[in-house]
DRENFILO-710719 format. One record per residue (C-alpha): residue number from 1; residue in one letter; x, y, z. Coordinates in steps of 0.05 Angstrom, whole numbers, plus 32768, in hexadecimal, padded with zeros to 4 digits. Example, Ala and Ser with C-alpha at 12.3 -4.5 7.8 and 13.67 -1.06 7.14 Angstrom:
+-----+------+------+-------+------+
: seq : type : east : north :   up :
+-----+------+------+-------+------+
:   1 :    a : 80F6 :  7FA6 : 809C :
:   2 :    s : 8111 :  7FEB : 808F :
+-----+------+------+-------+------+
END
This chain:
+-----+------+------+-------+------+
: seq : type : east : north :   up :
+-----+------+------+-------+------+
:   1 :    m : 8002 :  8001 : 8000 :
:   2 :    k : 8037 :  8030 : 8015 :
:   3 :    k : 8065 :  8025 : 7FD6 :
:   4 :    r : 801E :  8031 : 7FA6 :
:   5 :    i : 801A :  8077 : 7FD3 :
:   6 :    l : 8063 :  8081 : 7FC0 :
:   7 :    f : 8055 :  8077 : 7F79 :
:   8 :    g : 801F :  809B : 7F66 :
:   9 :    l : 803D :  80DA : 7F94 :
:  10 :    i : 8079 :  80D3 : 7F64 :
:  11 :    f : 8058 :  80CB : 7F25 :
:  12 :    l : 802D :  8105 : 7F33 :
:  13 :    a : 8075 :  8127 : 7F3E :
:  14 :    l : 808B :  811C : 7EFA :
:  15 :    v : 8048 :  8133 : 7EE4 :
:  16 :    a : 804B :  816F : 7F01 :
:  17 :    v : 808E :  817C : 7EEC :
:  18 :    l : 808A :  8167 : 7EAF :
:  19 :    g : 8051 :  8198 : 7EA7 :
:  20 :    f : 8070 :  81D0 : 7EC1 :
:  21 :    w : 80AA :  81C6 : 7E91 :
:  22 :    g : 807E :  81BE : 7E57 :
:  23 :    f : 8051 :  81FB : 7E70 :
:  24 :    d : 80A2 :  8222 : 7E6C :
:  25 :    r : 80BD :  8201 : 7E23 :
:  26 :    l : 8082 :  821A : 7E0A :
:  27 :    g : 807F :  8263 : 7E22 :
:  28 :    g : 8052 :  8262 : 7E5F :
:  29 :    n : 8085 :  8288 : 7E89 :
:  30 :    n : 8090 :  82BD : 7E59 :
:  31 :    p : 8088 :  830A : 7E7C :
:  32 :    i : 805A :  8334 : 7E63 :
:  33 :    i : 807A :  836B : 7E50 :
:  34 :    i : 805B :  83AA : 7E4C :
:  35 :    e : 8071 :  83EB : 7E2B :
:  36 :    l : 805F :  8433 : 7E20 :
:  37 :    v : 805A :  8450 : 7DD6 :
:  38 :    d : 8050 :  849B : 7DC6 :
:  39 :    s : 803C :  84A1 : 7D87 :
:  40 :    k : 7FFA :  849A : 7D66 :
:  41 :    p : 7FE3 :  8446 : 7D5B :
:  42 :    e : 7FF7 :  8437 : 7D10 :
:  43 :    s : 7FB2 :  843F : 7CDF :
:  44 :    l : 7F91 :  83F7 : 7CC6 :
:  45 :    a : 7F65 :  83E4 : 7C8B :
:  46 :    g : 7F35 :  83A8 : 7C9A :
:  47 :    r : 7EEF :  8391 : 7C99 :
:  48 :    t : 7EBF :  8389 : 7CDB :
:  49 :    f : 7E9A :  834F : 7CEA :
:  50 :    e : 7E55 :  8348 : 7D0B :
:  51 :    g : 7E43 :  8302 : 7D1A :
:  52 :    i : 7E4B :  82C3 : 7D37 :
:  53 :    p : 7E8B :  82AA : 7D3F :
:  54 :    q : 7E7D :  8267 : 7D0D :
:  55 :    d : 7E6B :  828D : 7CE0 :
:  56 :    e : 7E8B :  828F : 7C90 :
:  57 :    k : 7E89 :  82D4 : 7C8D :
:  58 :    l : 7EC4 :  82E0 : 7CC4 :
:  59 :    a : 7EEF :  82AA : 7CA8 :
:  60 :    n : 7EF2 :  82C9 : 7C63 :
:  61 :    y : 7EF8 :  8312 : 7C86 :
:  62 :    f : 7F40 :  82EE : 7CA0 :
:  63 :    e : 7F53 :  82CE : 7C61 :
:  64 :    e : 7F44 :  8307 : 7C43 :
:  65 :    i : 7F6C :  8336 : 7C70 :
:  66 :    q : 7FAD :  82FC : 7C71 :
:  67 :    t : 7FA5 :  8307 : 7C1B :
:  68 :    q : 7FB0 :  834F : 7C2B :
:  69 :    k : 7FEA :  8344 : 7C5F :
:  70 :    g : 800F :  831C : 7C2E :
:  71 :    l : 8014 :  8347 : 7BFA :
:  72 :    k : 8026 :  837F : 7C25 :
:  73 :    p : 806A :  836E : 7C4B :
:  74 :    g : 8077 :  838E : 7C92 :
:  75 :    t : 8028 :  8385 : 7CA0 :
:  76 :    y : 8008 :  835B : 7CE2 :
:  77 :    l : 7FBF :  8346 : 7CF2 :
:  78 :    h : 7F9E :  8372 : 7D11 :
:  79 :    t : 7F53 :  8365 : 7D39 :
:  80 :    i : 7F37 :  8397 : 7D68 :
:  81 :    y : 7EFA :  836C : 7D8E :
:  82 :    e : 7EC3 :  8399 : 7D99 :
:  83 :    v : 7E91 :  8361 : 7DB7 :
:  84 :    e : 7EB8 :  8323 : 7DC7 :
:  85 :    p : 7E8C :  82E2 : 7DC7 :
:  86 :    a : 7E7C :  82BD : 7E0A :
:  87 :    g : 7E6A :  828A : 7DED :
:  88 :    k : 7E75 :  8265 : 7D9D :
:  89 :    l : 7E1E :  827B : 7D80 :
:  90 :    d : 7E28 :  82BC : 7DAB :
:  91 :    t : 7E31 :  8302 : 7D82 :
:  92 :    m : 7E78 :  831E : 7D74 :
:  93 :    k : 7E8E :  8364 : 7D4F :
:  94 :    v : 7ED2 :  8365 : 7D3C :
:  95 :    f : 7F01 :  8388 : 7D11 :
:  96 :    v : 7F31 :  8364 : 7CE8 :
:  97 :    g : 7F70 :  838F : 7CC4 :
:  98 :    i : 7FB8 :  839F : 7CBC :
:  99 :    n : 7FDE :  83DA : 7CC3 :
: 100 :    q : 7FD6 :  83FA : 7C91 :
: 101 :    a : 7FED :  844B : 7C79 :
: 102 :    v : 7FAF :  8450 : 7C4E :
: 103 :    p : 7F77 :  843D : 7C31 :
: 104 :    l : 7F76 :  83F8 : 7C13 :
: 105 :    n : 7F36 :  83F1 : 7BDE :
: 106 :    d : 7EED :  83EA : 7C05 :
: 107 :    f : 7F0E :  83DB : 7C4C :
: 108 :    e : 7EFF :  8407 : 7C7F :
: 109 :    f : 7F3A :  842E : 7C92 :
: 110 :    k : 7F3E :  8433 : 7CE0 :
: 111 :    t : 7F6E :  847A : 7D07 :
: 112 :    f : 7F70 :  847C : 7D4F :
: 113 :    d : 7F6E :  84C5 : 7D68 :
: 114 :    t : 7F9B :  84B8 : 7D9E :
: 115 :    n : 7FF1 :  84C7 : 7DAE :
: 116 :    g : 7FFF :  848A : 7DCD :
: 117 :    y : 7FF5 :  844A : 7DE3 :
: 118 :    l : 8002 :  8409 : 7E1D :
: 119 :    v : 8023 :  83C7 : 7DF1 :
: 120 :    a : 8026 :  8381 : 7E1A :
: 121 :    k : 805A :  8357 : 7DEA :
: 122 :    i : 803F :  8307 : 7DF8 :
: 123 :    s : 806B :  82D4 : 7DE4 :
: 124 :    g : 8062 :  828E : 7DE3 :
: 125 :    s : 8030 :  8255 : 7DBD :
: 126 :    r : 7FEE :  8263 : 7DBD :
: 127 :    w : 7FDE :  822B : 7DEA :
: 128 :    v : 8002 :  824E : 7E1F :
: 129 :    m : 7FED :  8294 : 7E15 :
: 130 :    p : 7FD0 :  82BB : 7E4B :
: 131 :    g : 7F86 :  82D0 : 7E33 :
: 132 :    p : 7F6B :  8312 : 7E13 :
: 133 :    d : 7F4D :  831E : 7E61 :
: 134 :    a : 7F8E :  8312 : 7E88 :
: 135 :    i : 7FB5 :  8348 : 7E5A :
: 136 :    k : 7F84 :  8374 : 7E5F :
: 137 :    e : 7F91 :  8375 : 7E9E :
: 138 :    k : 7FCB :  837F : 7EA8 :
: 139 :    l : 7FCE :  83BF : 7E77 :
: 140 :    q : 7F98 :  83D9 : 7E9E :
: 141 :    n : 7FC1 :  83D5 : 7EDB :
: 142 :    y : 7FFB :  83EB : 7EC2 :
: 143 :    a : 7FD5 :  842B : 7EA6 :
: 144 :    q : 7FBA :  8436 : 7EE7 :
: 145 :    e : 7FF7 :  842A : 7F11 :
: 146 :    n : 801F :  845F : 7ED9 :
: 147 :    g : 7FE7 :  848D : 7EE0 :
: 148 :    l : 7FD0 :  8482 : 7E9C :
: 149 :    e : 7F7F :  8477 : 7E74 :
: 150 :    l : 7F6D :  8449 : 7E42 :
: 151 :    n : 7F39 :  844F : 7E1D :
: 152 :    g : 7F1B :  840D : 7E1B :
: 153 :    i : 7F3A :  83F8 : 7DCD :
: 154 :    f : 7F70 :  83C7 : 7DC8 :
: 155 :    i : 7F89 :  83A8 : 7D8A :
: 156 :    d : 7FA3 :  8368 : 7D87 :
: 157 :    k : 7FD8 :  8366 : 7D53 :
: 158 :    i : 7FEF :  831E : 7D3B :
: 159 :    i : 8045 :  8320 : 7D34 :
: 160 :    s : 8049 :  82D8 : 7D32 :
: 161 :    e : 802A :  8295 : 7D43 :
: 162 :    k : 805A :  829F : 7D83 :
: 163 :    e : 804B :  82E6 : 7D8B :
: 164 :    v : 801B :  8314 : 7D99 :
: 165 :    h : 8017 :  8365 : 7DA6 :
: 166 :    v : 7FD6 :  837D : 7DCD :
: 167 :    l : 7FD8 :  83C4 : 7DBE :
: 168 :    a : 7FA1 :  83E8 : 7DF2 :
: 169 :    l : 7FA1 :  8435 : 7DDC :
: 170 :    l : 7F9C :  846A : 7E0F :
: 171 :    k : 7F63 :  84A7 : 7E19 :
+-----+------+------+-------+------+
END
C-alpha cells in the first residue's frame, strides 16, 4: 500500500515537472512587455464584420485582408473587437485590417485621434499566451499606475504566430 502511494506521488510530481517544463518551453512564462509610445498609431484599411463567429463572411474578410497583406510587404494583420462574442452563437463586431497610410479600393479606412498609446508585447505559442482580458487588465493597471487614461480601444496587431502586440489607445 505504501509503495503504491509513493509511486503515485512520484508519478504526479513527474507529470507536474514535465507540464511546467512544456509550458515554459512554449513561452508560457515569457513576460508581457508594456511600453508607452508617444505618436499616433498607424492608419488601418480593412472591413468590419458583424454577426456570429461561424459566419463564412468573417472567414472571407480574413482571407481578403491576408491577400492584401501579402501584396504589401511590411504590413500586419490588425483586429479591433468592438463587441466580443461570449459564445459561438453570440453576435460579434470586429474590424479586420492592415496598417496602411492611404485608403485601399473599397475598404474602410480608420485613423485614430490620439497622440499616444500603450503597446503590450506578447510572445510564445498561442496555446499558452494570456487571454485578452488578462492583457487588457495589465494595460489598464499600467495606465493607472502611470497616470494615463485609456479610451477603451484595443487593437490586436498580429506580428507572427508567436508574437502579438496589443495597442491600447490613450485619451
